[in-house]
N, C-alpha and C positions, 0 to 999 in steps of 0.2 A: 086402385087409382085406375083412373079411365083409360081403355085404350089409348088415345091420342097423346096422353101424356106418357105412356110407356113409350111410345113410338120415337117421341121427343127425345127422352132420356136416352134412348137406345141409340140413336143420330149421333147427340152430342159424345155420347161414349165412343161411337166409331170413330167420330172427328178426333177426340183427343187421343185416342191410340194412334191414329193416323199421323197427327201432329208430331205425336212424341217419337214414333218411328223414322220420319222425316228429319226430326232435329237431330236423331243420330247418324242419320247417313249422309247428312248435307254437307258437312266439312269434307268427307272424302269424296264426295261427286264434285265440290267446287273444285278440288284437288286435281281429280281425272280431266276434269274438263280444261282447266286450266294448264295443264302439262300436256293435253292431246289436241284438244279441239281448237283452242285458240292460236297454238303454234301453228297447224295446219293451215289454217285459214290465212295467219300472217305470211306463210312462207307461198301461199297462190297467188296473195296479192304482192308481194315481192316478184314473185316471178313474170309479172307483167312490168317488171321497172327496170330501170338501169340506176344501181346504188353500190357504192364502194364502202358502206359503213358508215362515213364521215360527211360526205356532201347531201346535200337534199336530192332525193329519189325522183328519178324523170321517169315517167310512163312510155314505155315502148309498145305497149299492145302485146301481140303474139313474137314479136322478133325474136325473144330467147328460145321460144319454141322452133321457130324456122331456123335458128342456128345449131340445133340439135342434129337435123339432116346432114349438115355439111362439114361438122365439125370431126378432122380427120383424127383428132389425139382421143376424142370421145369413142369412135368408131373402133380404135385400137383399144381402148379401156374395155368396152364391149366384147371384142373379141377374146381377150385375156378372160375375162371373168366368164365367159361360155366355156372355153377350155378347162378352167378349174372346175365348172360346173361339171361338165363332162366326165372328170377324173373323180371328181368326189363323190355326188350322189349316189352312182350305181355301186362304187366302192363300198361306201359306207353302209348302204341299206343289207348289200350282202354280207359283209363282215358282220353287221350287228346281228342278220338271221343266224349264221353260221355259229357266233358265239353263245346266242340266246338257245339254239339247239343243243349246244355243248353243257351248257349252265344247267339245262333243265333235266339234268339227269342226276339219278342218286349218287353224287361224289363225295369223296371224304373232304370235309372243311369245304363245302360248296358255298356257304354263305361268306368266308374269306375271299374266295374267289371270285363271288358276285360282287363284293365291296371292293374289291382290288381293280375289277374292270369298269367301275365308275369313279373312280377316283380321278383320272384324267379329265373328265367330263366338267368338275368342280374348280380344276385349276385354273387360273386367271390366263387371259391372253398374254399378259406381260412375261410371266413364268413360261409359258410354253414358247413365247419369240426368244425368251433369253436360252431356252433349253435347245431350240432350234438351231440357233447360232454357235453353241458350242459342239452340237453334234455333227453338224455340217460344216464346220470350219475349214477351208482347204488346207492348212498348215499344220492343225493341232488336233481337229478334229475326231470323234470317235469313228464316223463311217469309213475317213481316209486312212486311220489307223488300222482297221480292220482290213481295207484293202491291201494295205502295204504287208500286213502279215500273211494273207495269202498270194502274195505277188501278182495281183492284179492293179490296172491301170488307176491312179488316182484321178479324182473330179474336182471340178470345180465349184459344183453344188450351186449355192446361192449366189456365186459368182459368174456363173453362166447362164447366159440368157436362156438358152432351151433347156436348164435344167431347175432353172428356180422356180416356176411354177408347180413343177413336179414335186419338189421338195415340200412347198407350202402345202401341198395337197395332200401329202403324206402326212405330215404333223397336224393337220386340221383331222385326219381321218383318226390318229393318234387320241383326239380327244373328244372327237363327236361320234365315235362310231359306239360310244358307251351309250348314248341316247337311244340310237334304235336297238342295241340290245335289251335295254331295261323295256323298251315299249314291247318287243318281240317274245321275250321271257314272260311277262306280265299276260301277253294274249295266248302264247303257248301253256300257261296253266289254266288259263279257262278252257281248254277245250278238253270235251270229255276224255277220259283215258279209253271208254270202252268203244269209242270209234277204231281206234287203231288197232284195239285187241280184235275186234272183230273182221277188221281187214286181213290182219295177220291170220285170224283161223280160216279166212276164206283162199288164204294162199299165197299173199301178196309180200313180197319182201320187205326191207327196211325202205328201198328207194320208193318203191310202188306204192307203199302206205302213207309215207311222205308226200309224195306227189299229187297223189289222188284223193287223199284224205287230210291231211294237217294243212298243206300250204292253200288250199281254197278256204280253208277258216281263217287264214292270215291276209287272203286279199284285202279286206278293208284297212289293216294295219300297215300292209305295204304302201296302199296308195297316200296314207296319211304321212307315213315316215317320208316318202318321196318328195311330197308337196312341202313338208316341214324342212326338208333337207336342202332342196333346191332355193326356198326363199333365203334359207341362211347362207347358201353358198353365192347367191347374185348379190346379198349384201356384204361380202367378205370385207373387212377393212382392218381389225384389230391385228390380225397374225402377221398381215402385210406391213403394216404400220411399225410393229415391233422388230422387223427382221430386215426386210429390203427397203423400206421407204418407197417402192414402186419401181426399183431398180432390180438388175442392172439393164442400163438402157432403156428404161420403162417396160422392162417385160412383165413385170408382176403389178402392173399397174390396173386396179379393178376400179369399176365404175364409181364405187363409194370412196375411195381413194383418190380419184379425180375430183369426184364433186368435193371433197373436203379441201383439196389443194386448190381448186378454182374459188372457192368461196373464202378461204383463210389465209391464203398465201397469194392469191391472184385478185382478192378483194371484189371479186365479181358476184355478191350476193344473190342479186335476181337472176342469172346465168344459173347459177348452181342450184338455186330454188327450182327453176324448170327441168334442172337434169332429176332433181330429185322427184319430182313428178311424173316425170316420165318413167323413172325406175318403179314408183309405185303404180303407174297404170300397168306397166308390164307385169309386175309381179300380181296385180289383182286379177288382169287377164289368165295369166296361167292358172292361177288358184281356181277361178270361175271355169275354165276349161276342162282342169282335171275332174273337180266337183260334178260338171254335166256328163262328162262321160261316165263316170263312176255311176253314178245314179241311173244313167240309161243302161248301163252293163249291169244293174243291179248288184254292185259292189259299193256301198255308202259307207265313207270312212267320216262324214262330217255331218 
């Protein structure tokens, strides 16, 4: 056959294969776009309007975003979220690293231990919330039962504004530390044992070998876990909803819970959308800042 005919046949074959491939992926692509891009664009348009879900939307320009600066309730929710983040993120990273180091050793039934560590991570937020209310119930909860047995003062826990967020951070840690444990465990198993053995031969003790040999290899994983847990912390909602509903005295009202209340209880969908986009902007800036810093420091985690 002439060369031009073979080329045309080859082009038709490539086009047919490309159309076949797009035919398979198009439904999933449309679903992803419909559930992510379209709602995001609609929420941005809504953030420029005043709408209660029933009446005709009224355009207000950037007024909803200006309101973010002077909203005292939102500022309080930001403070609660930052407090929770400061408690949860370092503890989850350090606990995950410690558990991973323990589970990286040749232990009897180590597979059972690894599975048990990960089980709380797959538990639903509703189950975790119910467990939290039972454990820290001031009257008949397990925590106060232990304190009574030890003849120590009982605590109000979730009913005390100064303790409620700490309790939520502890229960979040119970569930989410499994994630960092699995990530660190996978990273530890990728580190060649020869490096640690060489350090021990050169006279390093266990701590020195870990700090100077193992931990530098874990730096990218640490950056990734810190960013991931920070993003999850500033989006805390489910555990607050299933335990305190923002109480007592709004002491556990986080940004996302305030957003939910504003939208679905206050029916201020435009302002709630502005809060959501403000949260998105902060999350994006934190992620970009950490990524740029890590790349300058030659610790690339993304």
